ZAMARGU-4260 file (C-alpha; in steps of 0.2 Angstrom, whole numbers, plus 5000, padded with zeros to 4 digits):
<rodrens>
0) 5138/5054/5018 | 5143/5041/5005 | 5130/5042/4991 | 5130/5023/4990 | 5123/5022/5008
5) 5107/5031/5001 | 5102/5018/4989 | 5094/5001/4992 | 5109/4989/4989 | 5122/5002/4990
10) 5133/4996/4976 | 5143/5007/4963 | 5134/4998/4949 | 5117/5002/4956 | 5122/5020/4958
15) 5128/5021/4941 | 5113/5013/4934 | 5101/5025/4944 | 5110/5040/4938 | 5110/5034/4920
20) 5091/5031/4921 | 5088/5049/4928 | 5098/5057/4914 | 5089/5047/4901 | 5072/5051/4909
25) 5077/5070/4909 | 5082/5069/4891 | 5064/5062/4887 | 5056/5075/4897 | 5067/5088/4889
30) 5062/5082/4871 | 5043/5078/4873 | 5038/5088/4889 | 5034/5073/4899 | 5040/5056/4904
35) 5052/5058/4918 | 5042/5048/4931 | 5036/5036/4918 | 5053/5031/4911 | 5061/5032/4929
40) 5048/5020/4936 | 5049/5008/4921 | 5068/5007/4921 | 5071/5007/4940 | 5058/4994/4943
45) 5070/4982/4934 | 5083/4984/4948 | 5074/4989/4964 | 5057/4988/4972 | 5044/4999/4965
50) 5041/5008/4981 | 5060/5012/4982 | 5059/5018/4964 | 5044/5029/4967 | 5053/5037/4982
55) 5068/5041/4971 | 5058/5051/4959 | 5049/5063/4971 | 5062/5077/4971 | 5067/5077/4953
60) 5049/5076/4947 | 5043/5089/4959 | 5056/5102/4954 | 5055/5099/4936 | 5036/5100/4936
65) 5036/5116/4947 | 5046/5124/4933 | 5034/5117/4920 | 5019/5124/4930 | 5024/5142/4926
70) 5020/5156/4920 | 5011/5164/4935 | 4999/5175/4925 | 4990/5161/4918 | 4992/5149/4933
75) 4975/5153/4941 | 4965/5152/4925 | 4972/5135/4921 | 4970/5129/4939 | 4952/5134/4939
80) 4949/5123/4924 | 4958/5108/4932 | 4955/5111/4950 | 4942/5097/4952 | 4954/5085/4944
85) 4968/5089/4956 | 4956/5086/4971 | 4952/5069/4963 | 4971/5066/4961 | 4974/5069/4980
90) 4959/5059/4986 | 4963/5044/4974 | 4981/5044/4978 | 4979/5044/4997 | 4964/5032/4997
95) 4974/5021/4985 | 4989/5021/4997 | 4979/5017/5012 | 4970/5003/5002 | 4984/4995/4992
100) 4999/5000/5003 | 5016/5005/4995 | 5019/4998/4977 | 5028/4981/4980 | 5028/4963/4975
105) 5023/4955/4958 | 5006/4964/4957 | 5015/4981/4957 | 5025/4975/4942 | 5009/4969/4933
110) 5000/4986/4936 | 5016/4996/4931 | 5017/4986/4915 | 4999/4989/4911 | 5000/5007/4915
115) 5015/5009/4903 | 5006/5000/4889 | 4991/5011/4891 | 5002/5027/4891 | 5011/5021/4875
120) 4994/5017/4867 | 4988/5034/4870 | 5004/5042/4863 | 5003/5031/4847 | 4984/5032/4844
125) 4982/5050/4845 | 4971/5063/4853 | 4955/5060/4863 | 4938/5069/4859 | 4935/5086/4866
130) 4927/5087/4884 | 4911/5097/4884 | 4913/5112/4896 | 4898/5108/4906 | 4906/5091/4911
135) 4923/5097/4914 | 4922/5098/4933 | 4913/5081/4936 | 4923/5071/4923 | 4939/5079/4929
140) 4936/5074/4947 | 4933/5056/4941 | 4948/5056/4930 | 4959/5063/4944 | 4953/5050/4956
145) 4957/5036/4944 | 4974/5044/4941 | 4977/5044/4959 | 4973/5026/4962 | 4985/5021/4948
150) 4998/5033/4955 | 4997/5024/4972 | 4999/5007/4964 | 5012/5011/4951 | 5021/5028/4954
155) 5015/5033/4936 | 5003/5048/4935 | 5000/5051/4917 | 4985/5039/4914 | 4972/5044/4911
160) 4977/5062/4917 | 4986/5067/4901 | 4973/5061/4888 | 4960/5071/4898 | 4971/5087/4899
165) 4974/5085/4880 | 4955/5084/4878 | 4952/5101/4886 | 4959/5110/4871 | 4970/5121/4882
170) 4982/5126/4868 | 5000/5121/4867 | 5006/5132/4881 | 4991/5129/4891 | 4993/5110/4890
175) 5011/5111/4895 | 5007/5121/4910 | 4992/5110/4915 | 5003/5095/4914 | 5016/5104/4925
180) 5002/5108/4938 | 4994/5091/4938 | 5011/5082/4939 | 5016/5093/4954 | 5000/5089/4963
185) 5002/5070/4959 | 5020/5070/4965 | 5016/5078/4982 | 5001/5066/4984 | 5013/5051/4979
190) 5025/5057/4992 | 5011/5058/5005 | 5005/5041/5001 | 5023/5034/5002 | 5025/5043/5019
195) 5009/5035/5025 | 5016/5018/5021 | 5033/5021/5028 | 5041/5022/5011 | 5047/5040/5012
200) 5059/5046/5026 | 5074/5057/5027 | 5085/5044/5019 | 5073/5042/5004 | 5072/5061/5003
205) 5091/5062/5003 | 5093/5049/4989 | 5079/5058/4979 | 5088/5074/4981 | 5104/5066/4974
210) 5095/5062/4958 | 5090/5080/4954 | 5106/5084/4946 | 5106/5070/4934 | 5088/5074/4929
215) 5092/5092/4926 | 5107/5088/4916 | 5096/5076/4905 | 5083/5089/4903 | 5095/5102/4897
220) 5102/5089/4885 | 5084/5084/4879 | 5080/5102/4876 | 5096/5104/4865 | 5091/5088/4856
225) 5074/5094/4853 | 5081/5107/4841 | 5091/5094/4832 | 5079/5079/4830 | 5062/5077/4825
230) 5051/5076/4840 | 5038/5066/4831 | 5051/5052/4827 | 5058/5052/4844 | 5041/5051/4852
235) 5036/5037/4841 | 5052/5027/4846 | 5050/5031/4864 | 5032/5025/4865 | 5035/5009/4856
240) 5050/5006/4867 | 5039/5010/4882 | 5025/4998/4876 | 5038/4984/4875 | 5045/4987/4892
245) 5028/4988/4899 | 5023/4971/4891 | 5039/4964/4899 | 5035/4971/4916 | 5017/4964/4915
250) 5022/4947/4909 | 5037/4946/4922 | 5025/4950/4936 | 5012/4939/4931 | 5023/4923/4929
255) 5034/4926/4944
</rodrens>
């Protein structure tokens, strides 16, 4: 099958742009450990409908996050800490998909822009306060549900999930694994929500599979760059750029 037939619009320029976006998103994830769906949605929403962009990120996001969810010996321990949050993510995403429909139209651009700004603000302003252990399950379920609704509306599943996970004081390796678990669950829930709204079919899955290789190449390059660059400086530039892009998306959607 011609790869151009798998993309909405089907032009060589669109294919080249989409591949470049996933390479860039992979680089970001390779350097800072997250950001593949965020940067993919942010950039692809400029050239295609948000629902189409969300469908493209399913396979690259799922495979890279399954890899990040290792190692198995600590998987169960981390999952017990964040299990209520994952249940909330599933409920919130599916409820949001049924309530809001697939991400589309100007409101989706506004929501995506605001989500990107919130994500960038979290990255720039620092760590949230610690969560008391006795409140982890209840607060996790609420955070998960909110994250799920935002995921259904925008295709971005980092806010408020990542700040909450950071507040659990899981340690560096535990945080990376917890994000991998949470992002995997969010990706599966997003795919289910898109399927419920008719936005994820065999063609969309094939197009998403096509983007796996560029994402993996980008991740490998990002991991190489992580040893050459200051991760702090890179993250600062990345967050500022994301905030500006989010502001552009929000204004564009609001004034359209």
